[in-house]
N, C-alpha and C positions, 0 to 999 in steps of 0.2 A: 504493500502501497504505500510506505512513503517510499519508495524506488519512483511508483508511478508518479507519484507528486512530483518529486524530484526531476524526473525528464520532462513531462508538463512543465515545468518552470523553467526548465531550460528550452527548451523547445518553443518557448512563447520567448524567454531571451532573447533566441535568434531569428526570429519572426520582429523583434522593436527593433536590433539593427539594421535585419534589410533593408524596415520601410524607412528609419534613419538615413541611412547610407544611398537609397532608394531618392528620397529626401534632397539631400544635398546636391545629389547628379541631375536630378530636376532645376536646383537653382541655377545651377555651375550652367546649364546647358539655357537658360536664361538670362544668367548675364553677360555669356558671348552673344545672344545673339543682338538684344541691347547692343552692346557694340557696336558692333556691323552697323547698328541703325543709329547709330549715333551721328548727330547732320555736321557735326565739324568736321568728320574725318572724311566724309563720303564727300563734300566740297573741296576740302582737300588731296583728297584721290583726284577729284574731276580738273580738280585746277594744275593739279601738277596734269595730267594727262595731256590737256588742254594743251601747256605751255612746251609740253615738252616733242609734238610731231607738229607737220602742218596739218589745216582744218583738215583735209579729207581720210588723212589717215588715220588725223585723229581721232575723228565720229566713227571711222570702222571699230579700231582700239576699243573705244568706250565704249560702243555695244558691247563689245563680245567680251568688254571686262569689267559692265551693267550684269550680262546674262549668267556669267560666272559669280558674280556676288549674289546676284537674285538665288539661285543657284547654292550659294552658300548659305544665307540664311533660310533659304527654305530646307537643307537638310539639318540646319542645326532648329531649325524651329522643330521639323519632324522629331527629332530627338529629345526634344524639351517637351513634347506630346507624348512621346516614349516613355519616358519616366514619369511623367507626370500618370499616366495610363499603369508605370507597374507603384506609383503611390499608393493608390487610390485603391487599385486590387490588392497591393501588401496591407493596407490600412482596414479595409474591407477584412481578409485572413485573419488581422494584426487581434481585430473587436471580436472573431469570430472563436478567437482559440482562450481571448482573456472570459470569454462565457463558458467554453466546454471548462479551464480552470477554475473557473468560482463555480459552477454546476458540482464540476469532482470533487471540491475541495466541501462543498458546503454536502453533500452525501455520504461520505466521507467521515465530517463532521456527525452527520446525524447519526452513521452507525455506529458511528464511535457512542454516541450518547447511549443509542438502545441497549446497546451489547453493556457499556455500563449497568443499566437500573437492569436489565436482564439478570446481571453478575450480581448488582448487590439485592436485586429479588431472591438469587437463586440461594447468599448466603445467609437473608435473615429468613428462607424456609428452612434452611438445613441448622440453623440455628438452634430454631424451635420447633421444628418435626423429626422425627425418625424416620433414618430414612428407607429401613425396610417395610415400616407399614404406613409410613403416608399421616400419623396417629402424632400428632404435640407431644411432645417431652420433657423431662423431669422440669426444666426452667419454662418453658412456658405453662406448666399445668401451678406452676410453683407459683409465677409472675398474677396468671390467670386468679386464684386461688385467694390469694390477696387481695385482689380486685372486688370479688366475689362476698370478702366477707369482712370488710370497709364499708360495702353497700348496704352489709345484711345490719352490719352495726348500726347505719345510721336508720333503718329501717324497723330493727329490731323485728328482724327474722331469723331464721337454721338455714346452716347450709350442711347438706350430708358427703362425705367423702368416702370410697369404696378403696378397697386396696384388693386386687385382685393380683394374684398368683398361680401359673396355671402346674399344673401336675402330667408330666407321663409325655415334657418336651425333650427329657435324656434320654427313653427311653426309642423314642422315632429317633433321634440323633443318631444314637448308637447302632441299630438296628439298618435305618436307610441314608443316614449322612445328612451333611448340613445345609442339603439344599433342604431336601425335605423337610428337614424342622422349621428351613427360614419361612416354606412353604404353611406349612403348620399358624405358625404366626400369623402370616398373613392374613388367615382364611378366617381366626380367630379373629382379630383386629376390625374385616367384614363382616364377620356376625356380632363383635360386639358392640358394632358402631349400626347394627340394623337395630339393636335390642334395646338400645338408648334412647328417651329421649328425647324431644325439640327443647332446648336449651341446658341438656346434660354437656359435660366436659371433658372423653375420654380421652387419656392419654398412655403413652407408654415410658412407664419408668425405669425398668432395667431389660433384662434378658427375659423373663418370662415374666414379670413384674407389669399389672394394669391397673389406673386408675380410672376411677369417677367421680366427680362433682358434680352436683349436686345442685341450684341452686332455690331456696324459698319449702326445705323441706320442713316437710307437716309431722312428719314421726316414724317412731320406724318401723313400724306395720312397711308403708309407705316404702321407704329402705328393703325391708326385705320382701319382697315382692319385688322389687326391681333388682335385688341380689338373684333372685330366685328365676325370673326370668332370662336373665344373664344365664346361669348354669344350665337353663334349660336348651337354649341359640346354642349350646354345645355339643346338645345331645338330641337335636328337634330329630325327630325319627323323618321327616318328608325331607331334608336335607341328607347327602351321606354324609356317611362317617367321615372322622378328620381323620382319624388311623387308627390301624387295624390292631391299636392298644389304645386302649383306656385310658384318657381324658381327663381330668376332672380341674375344679378349684378351690382352693383356698380364699375364701370374699372376708375380710375384717372393713366395719361401719365403727364413723365416729361423726358429731355433729361439736359444729362450734355453735351456741358457745355452750353444751352443757360438758361437751368435753375438756372442750382448750380455749382459750381466747385471743388464739392470734394463727399463722397459715400453718406455722413453723410445729404447733401442737398438735394443731388436727392433723396434720398429717403425721403425727408420730405414734396417735393415738390411734388412726387407724392401723400404720402400720404393725402396732403390738396386737389388737386383733387381731390382725391376717395371720399374722406369727401365733395365735388361738387357737384359729381355724385352722391349722395348718397339725397343730399336735393331736385334735379332734379327730383328725383324721380328714378323708378324700372328698368332697363338694359339703364342708362345711361353713357356717356363717356364724362369725362371734361377732357382738358390739364389743366397745372398749370398757363399758364395764365387767365385762365376763374376761378380760384380758387382765384389768387392774383387781 
């Protein structure tokens, strides 16, 4: 891209030099015509011609010299006109090259700005989203939870947080390889998104850990039903089995402001509840009060 721009600039520079040289040639040709047409020079020449020869011979000589002089003037005038044509064509070419270079520079700059914007958007997406599943990552989840809790504190409402650990992932990775295990996580993320409600935020926190935050949570029964829906999504008989080995979940639930008064505390409470559910066995749900 830079090489093309420099080449275009070099061509433009050559065109400018050519136009300037042609313009100088035109000016020089016009000056020669003016010298030939100067009255004093012509009269001096005629006088010297007449004085130097007899009248009859002078007339013939004068006629011949006048014809030569007129031919010389015409030749110089034609040369000047040719130079002028070259200048006009060169100026037109220079204008076209300038416009082309401007358009090229503008389009190049526009592409560079668009590429920069795409890179920034991609970087922002990578900072806030899990590259495998496309779900928000831990960083985004923590920031969103901080916002949700600040809003809930003002409105005096509740926020529910579910931490979900997937069991059976290691067996799939051991039997079928990493790609099959990653495909399993992608499908689990898809089913979780489909089972969550509008306004809920789903995130992938770790290799096999997911989290869901739901604003305006009404109580333990509501979140228990939501946890049950998530578990059922992984074992939906209408859909193909996730794997040829059992896949289960351990879900821990915490509330703001009952279990903690800040985002980090709520996440810690949900995490503790999840570990309590894991100790209880596969497909268990635990609230933070049990974990305590």
